[in-house]
C-alpha positions in Angstrom: 13.4 15.7 48.8 13.9 15.1 45.1 11.3 12.8 43.5 13.1 9.9 41.8 10.3 9.6 39.2 11.2 12.7 37.4 14.7 13.7 38.6 18.0 12.2 39.4 21.4 13.4 40.4 23.1 14.9 37.3 26.2 13.0 38.0 24.4 9.8 37.3 24.2 10.3 33.6 24.5 12.6 30.7 21.0 12.2 29.2 18.7 15.2 29.6 15.1 14.4 30.3 12.6 15.0 27.6 9.2 14.4 29.2 5.7 15.4 28.1 4.0 18.7 28.9 1.9 18.4 32.0 -1.4 19.2 30.1 -0.7 16.2 27.9 0.8 13.7 30.3 -2.4 11.6 30.4 -3.1 11.6 26.7 0.2 10.9 24.9 1.2 7.3 24.2 5.0 6.8 23.8 5.5 4.0 21.3 8.4 3.1 19.1 9.9 6.6 19.3 6.6 8.1 18.2 3.9 9.9 20.2 0.2 9.2 19.6 -2.5 11.5 20.9 -5.1 9.6 22.8 -8.7 10.2 24.0 -10.6 8.4 26.7 -13.7 6.3 25.6 -16.5 7.8 27.7 -18.6 4.7 28.4 -16.2 1.8 29.2 -13.2 0.7 31.3 -11.2 -2.4 32.1 -10.2 -4.3 35.2 -7.8 -7.1 35.9 -9.0 -9.5 38.6 -6.8 -10.2 41.6 -5.8 -13.9 41.6 -7.4 -16.6 39.6 -10.8 -16.9 41.3 -14.2 -15.6 40.2 -14.4 -11.9 39.9 -16.9 -10.4 42.4 -19.0 -7.8 40.8 -20.8 -6.2 43.7 -19.1 -2.9 43.0 -20.2 -3.1 39.3 -23.9 -3.7 40.1 -23.9 -0.7 42.4 -22.9 1.6 39.6 -24.7 -0.1 36.7 -21.5 -1.4 35.1 -22.1 -4.3 32.7 -19.5 -6.8 31.8 -19.0 -6.4 28.0 -16.3 -8.9 27.2 -12.9 -10.4 28.1 -9.5 -9.3 26.7 -7.7 -12.6 27.4 -4.3 -11.5 26.1 -4.0 -9.1 29.1 -6.4 -11.0 31.5 -8.7 -7.9 31.4 -12.4 -7.7 31.7 -14.1 -4.8 29.9 -17.2 -3.1 31.3 -19.6 -0.6 29.9 -21.3 2.1 32.0 -23.2 5.3 31.6 -20.7 8.1 30.9 -21.9 10.1 33.9 -21.0 7.2 36.2 -17.7 6.2 34.7 -15.4 7.7 37.3 -17.5 6.5 40.2 -17.6 2.9 38.9 -13.8 2.9 38.3 -13.2 4.2 41.8 -15.4 1.5 43.2 -13.4 -1.1 41.3 -10.1 0.2 42.6 -11.4 -0.2 46.2 -12.5 -3.8 45.6 -10.1 -6.5 46.9 -11.2 -8.6 43.9 -9.6 -6.2 41.5 -5.9 -5.8 40.9 -5.9 -3.1 38.2 -8.3 -0.6 36.7 -7.9 1.5 33.6 -9.8 3.7 31.1 -10.2 2.4 27.6 -8.6 4.8 25.0 -8.7 5.4 21.3 -6.3 7.3 19.1 -7.5 10.8 18.5 -9.7 11.0 15.4 -9.7 7.3 15.1 -12.6 6.2 17.4 -13.0 2.7 15.9 -9.6 1.6 17.1 -9.7 0.8 20.9 -6.5 0.6 23.0 -6.5 -1.3 26.3 -3.9 -0.5 29.0 -2.3 -3.4 30.8 -0.5 -3.0 34.1 3.0 -3.4 32.5 5.6 -0.9 31.5 8.9 -1.3 29.7 11.7 1.0 30.8 15.1 1.3 29.3 17.6 3.0 31.6 20.7 4.9 30.7 24.1 3.1 31.0 25.0 5.1 34.1 21.8 4.3 36.0 22.9 1.9 38.7 20.7 -0.7 40.4 20.0 1.6 43.3 18.8 4.4 41.0 16.6 2.0 39.0 15.1 0.6 42.2 14.4 4.1 43.6 12.7 5.2 40.3 10.5 2.1 40.3 9.6 2.4 44.0 8.6 6.0 43.6 6.4 5.2 40.7 4.7 2.2 42.4 6.3 -0.3 40.0 7.5 -3.9 40.6 10.2 -5.4 38.4 9.1 -8.5 36.6 12.0 -9.4 34.4 14.9 -8.2 32.2 14.1 -7.6 28.5 16.4 -9.9 26.6 18.4 -8.3 23.8 18.3 -4.7 24.9 20.7 -3.5 27.5 19.4 -2.0 30.8 15.8 -2.6 29.9 13.2 -4.2 32.2 9.5 -5.1 32.3 7.7 -3.6 35.3 4.3 -4.2 36.8 2.1 -1.3 38.1 1.1 -2.1 41.7 -1.7 -0.8 43.8 0.7 1.6 45.4 0.9 3.5 42.1 -1.1 6.7 42.1 -1.3 7.2 38.4 -2.0 5.0 35.3 0.7 3.5 33.1 0.4 6.3 30.5 1.1 9.0 33.0 3.8 7.1 34.7 5.6 6.4 31.4 5.3 10.1 30.3 6.7 11.3 33.6 9.5 8.9 33.5 10.7 10.2 30.2 11.5 13.4 32.0 14.0 11.6 34.1 17.6 11.7 32.8 18.2 8.2 33.9 15.4 6.9 31.6 15.8 6.5 27.9 12.5 4.9 27.0 9.3 4.3 29.0 6.4 2.6 27.2 3.1 1.2 28.6 2.1 -2.1 27.3 -1.1 -1.7 25.4 -3.5 -4.3 23.8 -4.9 -3.5 20.4 -7.1 -5.9 18.4 -5.2 -7.1 15.4 -6.2 -5.9 12.0 -5.0 -8.7 9.8 -3.4 -6.5 7.1 -3.3 -3.0 5.9 -6.8 -1.8 4.9 -7.3 1.8 3.6 -9.9 4.1 4.9 -11.2 5.1 1.5 -14.9 5.0 1.9 -15.7 2.9 -1.1 -12.9 0.4 -0.6 -15.2 -2.3 0.8 -16.9 -2.5 -2.6 -13.6 -3.4 -4.3 -13.9 -7.1 -3.7 -11.3 -7.9 -6.4 -8.6 -6.4 -4.1 -9.7 -8.2 -0.9 -12.9 -9.6 0.6 -14.0 -11.8 3.5 -17.0 -13.3 1.7 -20.4 -12.3 0.5 -22.9 -12.8 -2.3 -21.3 -14.2 -5.4 -17.9 -14.1 -3.8 -15.8 -17.3 -3.6 -13.1 -17.6 -1.0 -9.8 -16.3 -2.3 -11.3 -14.7 -5.4 -9.3 -11.6 -4.7 -5.7 -10.8 -5.3 -4.7 -10.7 -1.5 -3.8 -7.0 -1.7 -3.8 -6.2 2.0 -0.9 -8.4 2.9 1.0 -6.9 -0.1 0.2 -3.4 1.2 1.8 -4.4 4.5 5.1 -4.5 2.5 4.4 -1.6 0.0 1.6 0.5 -1.3 3.8 1.7 -4.2 6.3 4.5 -4.6 6.1 7.6 -6.9 9.3 6.7 -8.7 7.4 3.7 -10.3 5.2 5.2 -13.1 2.3 3.3 -14.5 1.3 4.5 -18.0 -2.4 3.9 -18.8 -2.9 4.2 -22.5 -6.6 4.5 -23.4 -9.3 6.8 -24.6 -8.6 9.5 -21.9 -8.3 9.9 -18.1 -10.4 12.4 -16.2 -7.6 14.2 -14.4 -10.0 16.2 -12.3 -11.2 13.1 -10.5 -10.3 13.3 -6.8 -8.7 9.8 -6.9 -6.0 11.1 -9.2 -4.9 14.0 -7.1 -1.7 14.2 -5.0 1.7 15.6 -5.2 3.6 13.9 -8.0 0.7 11.7 -8.9 0.4 12.7 -12.6 3.6 12.3 -14.7 4.1 13.2 -18.3 0.5 13.3 -19.5 0.0 13.2 -23.3 -3.0 13.5 -25.7 -2.0 11.9 -29.0 -5.5 12.5 -30.4 -5.7 16.3 -29.7 -1.9 16.7 -29.9 -1.6 18.4 -26.6 -0.7 17.5 -23.0 -4.2 17.3 -21.5 -5.5 13.8 -22.1 -9.0 14.6 -20.8 -12.2 13.1 -22.1 -13.3 14.8 -25.4 -16.2 12.7 -26.5 -19.3 11.5 -24.7 -18.0 7.9 -24.8 -14.5 8.7 -23.4 -15.0 6.8 -20.1 -12.9 3.7 -20.4 -9.4 5.0 -19.4 -10.6 6.7 -16.2 -12.0 3.4 -15.0 -8.8 1.5 -15.9 -6.6 4.1 -14.2 -8.7 3.9 -11.1 -8.3 0.1 -10.9 -4.5 0.4 -11.2 -3.4 3.4 -9.3 -6.2 5.4 -7.7 -4.7 7.5 -4.9 -5.4 6.6 -1.2 -7.2 9.8 -0.2 -9.5 8.6 2.7 -12.6 8.7 0.4 -13.6 7.2 -2.8 -11.7 4.1 -4.0 -8.1 3.0 -3.9 -6.0 1.4 -6.7 -3.9 -1.7 -6.6 -0.8 0.5 -6.4 -2.0 3.8 -4.8 1.4 5.2 -4.1 2.7 4.9 -7.7 2.5 7.7 -10.2 0.2 7.7 -13.2 1.2 8.6 -16.8 -2.2 9.2 -18.6 -1.9 8.7 -22.3 -4.8 9.4 -24.7 -4.4 7.3 -27.8 -5.3 8.4 -31.3 -7.9 5.6 -31.5 -6.0 4.0 -34.4 -3.4 1.3 -34.7 -1.2 2.7 -37.5 2.5 2.4 -37.1 3.1 6.0 -36.3 0.4 6.0 -33.6 1.9 2.9 -31.9 5.5 4.3 -32.2 4.5 7.7 -30.7 2.7 6.0 -27.8 5.5 3.6 -26.8 8.4 6.0 -27.5 6.8 8.6 -25.3 6.4 6.0 -22.5 10.1 5.0 -22.9 11.4 8.6 -22.9 9.3 9.8 -20.0 10.2 6.9 -17.6 7.2 4.6 -17.6 7.9 1.4 -15.6 4.6 -0.3 -16.5 2.4 0.2 -19.6 -1.2 -0.9 -19.4 -3.2 -1.3 -22.6 -6.8 -2.4 -22.3 -7.6 -2.3 -26.0 -6.8 -4.1 -29.2 -7.6 -4.1 -32.9 -11.2 -4.0 -34.2 -10.4 -7.0 -36.3 -10.5 -10.8 -36.1 -7.0 -11.4 -37.4 -4.4 -8.7 -36.7 -0.7 -9.4 -37.0 1.6 -6.6 -35.9 3.7 -4.7 -38.4 7.5 -4.8 -38.2 7.5 -1.3 -36.8 4.8 -2.0 -34.2 6.5 -5.2 -33.1 9.9 -3.4 -33.0 8.7 -0.5 -30.8 7.0 -2.8 -28.4 10.3 -4.8 -28.2 12.3 -1.7 -27.7 10.0 -0.6 -24.8 10.3 -4.0 -23.2 14.1 -4.1 -23.4 15.4 -0.5 -23.5 12.8 1.3 -21.4 13.4 2.0 -17.7 17.1 2.6 -18.3 17.6 -0.7 -20.0 15.7 -2.9 -17.5 12.6 -2.8 -19.7 9.0 -1.6 -19.3 6.5 -4.2 -18.2 3.9 -4.2 -21.0 0.4 -5.6 -20.5 -2.4 -6.1 -23.0 -5.9 -7.2 -22.4 -6.7 -10.6 -24.0 -10.0 -9.4 -25.3 -13.7 -10.1 -24.6 -14.9 -12.2 -27.5 -14.3 -15.7 -25.9 -11.9 -16.4 -28.8 -8.3 -17.6 -28.9 -5.5 -15.1 -28.9 -4.2 -17.2 -31.8 -6.1 -20.2 -33.2 -9.0 -21.3 -35.5 -12.7 -21.6 -34.6 -15.5 -23.1 -36.7 -17.7 -20.0 -36.6 -21.5 -20.2 -37.0 -24.6 -18.4 -36.0 -23.2 -14.8 -36.5 -25.7 -12.1 -37.6 -25.8 -12.0 -41.4 -23.1 -14.7 -41.3 -20.4 -12.0 -41.1 -18.2 -14.9 -39.8 -18.7 -18.5 -40.7 -16.7 -21.6 -41.1 -13.0 -22.1 -40.1 -11.9 -18.7 -39.0 -8.4 -17.7 -37.9 -8.1 -15.5 -34.9 -5.0 -13.5 -34.0 -4.4 -10.6 -31.6 -1.1 -9.2 -32.7 -0.3 -7.5 -29.4 -1.5 -10.4 -27.3 1.0 -12.8 -29.0 4.0 -10.6 -28.8 6.7 -12.4 -26.8 7.5 -9.2 -24.8 3.9 -8.7 -23.7 2.0 -10.0 -20.7 -1.5 -11.0 -22.0 -4.2 -10.9 -19.3 -7.4 -12.9 -19.2 -10.3 -12.5 -16.8 -11.8 -14.7 -14.0 -14.9 -13.9 -12.0 -15.7 -13.3 -8.3 -16.4 -17.0 -8.1 -12.9 -18.0 -9.3 -14.2 -19.2 -12.6 -13.5 -18.2 -16.2 -15.3 -15.0 -17.2 -17.6 -16.1 -20.1 -16.3 -13.4 -22.4 -12.5 -13.8 -21.7 -10.3 -14.5 -24.7 -7.9 -17.4 -24.1 -5.0 -19.3 -25.7 -1.4 -20.3 -25.3 -0.1 -16.8 -24.9 -2.1 -15.9 -21.7 0.3 -15.0 -19.0 -2.0 -14.7 -16.0 -5.6 -13.8 -15.2 -7.1 -11.4 -12.8 -10.6 -10.8 -11.2 -13.2 -9.0 -13.2 -16.9 -9.2 -13.9 -18.9 -11.8 -15.8 -20.9 -11.1 -19.0 -21.8 -12.4 -22.4 -18.9 -12.4 -25.0 -18.8 -9.6 -27.5 -16.6 -7.4 -29.7 -16.5 -4.3 -31.7 -16.2 -4.7 -35.5 -16.0 -1.8 -38.0 -18.8 -3.3 -40.1 -21.3 -3.8 -37.2 -20.2 -1.8 -34.2 -20.4 -3.8 -30.9 -22.1 -7.2 -31.2 -22.3 -10.3 -29.1 -20.3 -13.2 -30.5 -22.0 -16.4 -31.5 -23.6 -18.7 -30.6 -25.7 -16.9 -28.1 -25.1 -17.6 -24.4 -28.5 -18.7 -22.9 -27.5 -19.5 -19.3 -27.3 -17.0 -16.4 -23.8 -15.7 -15.8 -22.9 -15.2 -12.1 -20.3 -12.8 -10.7 -19.9 -9.3 -9.4 -18.9 -6.2 -11.3 -15.7 -4.2 -10.8 -16.1 -1.0 -8.7 -13.8 1.8 -9.8 -13.5 5.5 -10.7 -15.8 6.9 -13.3 -15.7 10.1 -15.3 -16.9 13.1 -13.3 -20.3 14.6 -13.8 -23.4 13.3 -15.6 -21.4 11.6 -18.4 -19.6 8.3 -17.8 -20.8 4.8 -17.1 -22.8 5.9 -14.1 -24.4 9.1 -12.9 -22.0 9.2 -9.9 -18.3 9.7 -10.0 -17.8 5.9 -9.5 -19.2 2.9 -11.2 -19.8 -0.7 -10.1 -20.3 -2.0 -13.6 -16.9 -2.0 -15.1 -15.3 -5.2 -16.2 -13.9 -7.3 -19.1 -10.3 -8.0 -19.6 -10.1 -4.2 -19.7 -10.4 -4.3 -15.9 -8.3 -7.4 -15.2 -5.3 -5.9 -17.1 -4.8 -2.8 -14.9 -5.2 -5.1 -11.9 -2.1 -6.9 -13.0 -0.4 -3.6 -14.0 -0.9 -2.4 -10.4 0.7 -5.6 -9.0 3.6 -5.2 -11.4 4.1 -1.7 -10.1 4.1 -2.9 -6.5 6.7 -5.5 -7.4 9.0 -2.8 -8.9 8.3 -0.6 -5.9 10.1 -3.2 -3.6 12.7 -4.2 -6.2 13.3 -1.6 -8.9 16.3 -3.5 -10.1 14.2 -6.3 -11.7 14.0 -6.5 -15.5 10.7 -6.6 -17.3 11.1 -10.3 -18.0 11.9 -11.0 -14.3 8.7 -9.2 -13.3 6.8 -11.3 -15.7 8.3 -14.5 -14.3 7.5 -13.4 -10.7 3.9 -12.7 -11.6 3.5 -16.0 -13.4 5.4 -18.1 -10.8 3.4 -16.7 -7.8 0.0 -16.9 -9.4 -2.8 -18.9 -7.7 -3.8 -22.1 -9.7 -7.5 -21.6 -9.8 -9.4 -24.2 -11.9 -12.8 -24.4 -13.7 -13.9 -27.8 -14.8 -17.2 -26.7 -16.2 -17.6 -26.5 -20.0 -17.6 -23.0 -21.6 -21.3 -21.9 -21.9 -20.8 -20.6 -25.4 -18.3 -23.0 -27.1 -18.7 -26.1 -24.9 -14.9 -26.5 -24.5 -12.9 -26.8 -21.3 -9.5 -25.4 -20.8 -9.7 -24.6 -17.1 -6.9 -26.9 -15.9 -3.2 -26.8 -16.2 -0.7 -28.7 -18.5 2.6 -30.2 -17.4 4.2 -26.8 -17.6 1.7 -25.3 -15.2 -0.2 -23.4 -18.0 -3.9 -23.1 -18.6 -5.2 -21.7 -21.8 -8.0 -20.0 -19.8 -6.0 -18.7 -16.9 -2.4 -18.6 -18.0 -0.2 -19.5 -15.1 -3.0 -18.7 -12.7 -4.7 -15.7 -11.0 -2.4 -13.0 -10.0 -1.5 -12.9 -6.3 -0.2 -9.5 -5.1 1.2 -10.6 -1.8 3.1 -13.6 -3.2 4.4 -11.5 -6.0 5.6 -8.6 -3.8 7.1 -11.0 -1.3 9.0 -12.9 -4.0 10.3 -9.6 -5.5 11.5 -8.5 -2.0 13.4 -11.7 -1.5 15.3 -11.1 -4.8 16.8 -7.8 -3.5 20.5 -8.3 -3.4 23.3 -6.4 -1.8 26.5 -5.6 -3.7 30.0 -6.2 -2.3 31.3 -3.2 -0.5 35.0 -2.6 0.1 34.7 0.5 2.4 32.2 2.9 3.8 32.0 6.7 3.7 30.0 8.7 6.3 28.7 12.2 6.3 26.5 14.1 8.7 24.7 17.4 8.9 23.6 18.5 12.4 22.4 22.0 11.3 18.8 22.4 12.3 16.6 23.8 9.6 13.0 25.0 10.0 10.5 23.4 7.6 8.2 26.1 6.2 4.5 25.4 6.4 2.9 24.4 3.0 5.9 25.4 0.9 6.2 23.0 -2.0 9.8 24.2 -2.6 10.7 22.6 0.8 14.1 22.9 2.4 17.4 21.2 1.5 20.3 20.1 3.7 23.6 19.2 2.1 26.3 16.7 2.8 29.5 16.9 0.8 31.3 13.7 -0.3 34.8 14.1 -1.7 35.8 10.5 -2.4 35.6 9.1 -5.9 33.9 5.8 -6.8 30.4 4.5 -7.4 27.7 3.8 -4.9 27.4 0.1 -4.0 25.3 0.5 -0.8 23.5 3.4 0.8 21.9 4.2 4.2 20.2 7.5 5.2 19.4 8.4 8.8 16.9 11.2 9.5 15.8 13.0 12.6 12.8 15.3 12.2 10.4 17.0 14.6 7.0 18.1 13.2 3.6 18.7 14.7 2.0 16.4 12.0 4.5 14.2 10.2 1.8 13.2 7.7 2.3 16.5 6.0 5.9 15.7 5.0 7.6 14.2 2.0 11.3 13.4 2.2 13.6 13.1 -0.8 17.3 12.3 -1.4 19.0 14.1 -4.2 22.2 12.6 -5.6 25.0 14.9 -7.0 23.9 13.9 -10.5 20.4 15.4 -9.8 18.7 12.0 -9.5 15.9 12.2 -7.0 14.5 9.3 -4.8 11.4 9.6 -2.6 12.4 8.2 0.8 9.2 8.9 2.7 5.7 9.7 1.5 2.9 11.3 3.5 2.2 8.2 5.5 3.4 9.1 9.0 0.0 10.5 10.1 0.0 12.2 13.5 3.4 11.2 14.5 5.5 14.1 15.8 9.0 12.7 15.6 10.7 10.7 12.9 13.9 9.0 13.7 14.4 6.4 11.0 17.0 4.8 8.8 16.4 4.1 5.1 18.4 1.3 3.4 18.3 -0.9 0.4 16.6 -3.5 2.5 13.8 -1.2 3.9 13.6 1.2 0.9 14.3 -0.7 -2.3 13.8 2.3 -4.5 17.3 3.4 -3.3 18.5 0.9 -5.8 18.0 3.6 -8.4 21.1 5.3 -6.9 23.4 2.2 -7.2 26.4 3.0 -9.5 25.8 6.7 -9.2 29.0 8.7 -8.6 29.8 9.3 -4.9 31.6 12.6 -5.2 29.6 15.8 -4.9 26.9 17.3 -2.8 24.1 15.0 -1.6 21.0 16.7 -0.5 18.0 15.8 1.7 14.9 17.7 0.7 11.9 17.9 3.1 8.6 19.3 1.8 5.5 20.3 3.9 2.6 19.7 1.6 -0.3 20.9 3.8 -1.4 23.8 5.9 -1.1 24.6 9.6 1.6 22.3 11.1 5.3 23.1 11.3 8.6 21.5 12.4 12.3 21.2 11.7 14.9 18.9 10.3 17.2 18.3 13.3 19.9 16.3 11.6 20.6 13.6 9.0 23.4 11.3 8.1 24.5 9.5 4.9 26.5 6.3 4.7 27.7 5.2 1.3 29.3 1.9 0.5 31.8 1.9 -2.4 
């Protein structure tokens, strides 16, 4: 007799069974079209009590099983036991009348910290041709009892695993997928929630300014709420952050990755390798780490780890030609965000016409006319970006009396000027302030100081005599014995030098979800979504207080507030708009193409579009098999040669990718709006790591014009 679990009469449907190899049937979790490799936890299992009474534990005591905790979502009780007695204890539980369901506890392979608990439920979607009799026969053969219909999906039901079942829900589901009458079979699992995306980079817990859950010298909410922002985007390579500084150590492991470095330039050495050249060239590496350090699984992670880095080594001078070369390079090479944690070594420094003009040009003509988002650090002297202070107490009276202060870049109308707050949500003692501050971001706390040509670095006056509380910023450091620290990372970075790349990274995330925004729109989003932190204590140096907000919502200390990554990204996402489409064109390529292992040339698959017109909407459907999807990057190439990254290396151990990319799910596709439709569109798939292989099965392209 044919077993209804894994076979049915071919006349019933036209869906061939897929199934799972027998050797893997107990260790593959089918979920959302993906397959996750599982391993059993050796010292624990779960039971679901029968009925609502007290669970008798005679069987547990016999085998030394100890109640560990309850899993209330699934009415499960978790037990621990010596690994050698695991199977005996589970078998004893199965024979107990007080127990309705028994299961191993699992974890995803190579991820032992994430436990998965099986419930006694399965979801099964049947083919259209599976009649009620067929469904009932399949369920009965598997030991399942129908609970209810799943609303919203045709022919889909929730089943309960009964005591008549001879296998666990994972095995049952995997065997059912071999039945041509079954489209989907998924066991219901329980996983403890992780509130928001949290990278595995080993030093990430030290990066309190990104996210923290409390600790010494950490006020609630003193971070930028990055993990909820990362639930939406971690950045895309098409958004390039230019870090203009003394150098960037390009050998640092946190700046590695395909497409990570874009258009490097050394204006000091007049070459294309902006590496440290002097013992003190450490600043830019730390800034770049804060903004865009790659998510590698070790080290740190930047605010926008998925974005590209344009490292620019400045000349160290602020002459017109140096500033023009810097910004013109950033414009020409496609920088979306320009982060500058430096300023003039002068008290009063108005910009020249040429300097002002090139900054304006970058902010209005860069990024194909949408404008580069330009950020400058406010400075660390605890002085106004523009204003007058009655100076006294400076060494040798180098400054005294009514003294005008002006930072030319920090008052430019096209610039976002960034001040600093501390891990206690207070003003950083050193942070410059004034009417031109846009927003603030978390950094360290320290005494105010500045570098002057006559003196070198000195503390500003009067001397601060009270203790200054707050944690330092942990970031990348120059490799080797040089740098701020003996290691390749430092926990002692800070100043508005650090707060500025924080905001630069958030701006990059904003553009990752909505690349159609202008620079001014990004600025408005960052200001409008900032957290209104306050500080009512007088400044420890000058005795003034500007830590509250005026009628326009602006504070001279904090600007419009502390940058909030999640709110900013969420607001940008809501501004994504669809253009009116008069008709749609569709193309499909079903030719299977093998993806060569670790070949950075990749493979391309074409679709010819013959209609004229411009793209108003776009959708790409992809079907790929690969033994480790995390090796792959997927690009769409327009007939004009414009390239968009659809999928980075974020799919991990998934083995099948059946997904659709649209303007709503992949806003970077906005870069293709108004591109000509006619010509050859290509999907490029690149395998960027050794060992695993696969193939592109098919893809389709839908264009709205």
